C-alpha positions in Angstrom: 8.6 12.7 2.6 5.6 13.1 1.4 2.6 12.7 3.8 0.0 12.1 1.7 -2.5 9.1 2.3 -5.7 8.8 0.8 -6.0 5.4 1.5 -6.8 7.2 5.2 -10.2 8.3 3.7 -10.8 5.0 2.2 -12.6 2.6 4.5 -10.4 -0.4 5.1 -11.1 -1.5 8.2 -10.8 -5.3 6.9 -6.9 -4.9 6.0 -5.4 -2.8 8.9 -1.9 -3.9 7.5 -2.4 -2.5 4.5 -2.2 0.6 6.0 1.7 -0.2 6.5 2.5 -1.9 3.4 1.3 1.3 1.3 4.1 3.4 3.9 6.3 0.7 2.8 5.6 1.1 -0.5 5.5 4.9 -0.5 9.0 5.1 1.3 10.2 3.0 -0.9 8.8 4.5 -4.0 8.1 1.1 -5.9 4.1 1.3 -6.2 2.6 5.0 -6.1 0.1 5.4 -3.0 -2.8 6.7 -5.7 -2.8 3.2 -7.0 -2.7 1.1 -4.5 -6.2 3.0 -3.1 -7.2 3.0 -6.4 -7.6 -0.6 -6.9 -9.1 -3.6 -4.1 -7.3 -6.7 -5.9 -4.8 -5.6 -7.2 -4.1 -4.0 -3.8 -3.6 -7.5 -2.4 -1.2 -8.5 -5.2 0.7 -5.6 -4.3 0.8 -5.9 -0.7 2.6 -10.2 -1.4 4.9 -8.8 -4.3 6.1 -5.9 -1.8 6.8 -8.3 1.0 8.4 -10.8 -1.2 10.4 -8.0 -2.5 11.4 -6.8 1.0 12.2 -10.3 2.3 14.2 -11.3 -0.8 
């Protein structure tokens, strides 16, 4: 298990849910955490994609 959370250092007080999503995506190994923390708009898109994929 990797314990790298570059997003923690990034200021994202607006989206506390993001940390959860990133943990999900990193554990699911679908989307790299670095990529998530790197882009803002794609983040939201990926979030919904992950949720949709998880819920089915």
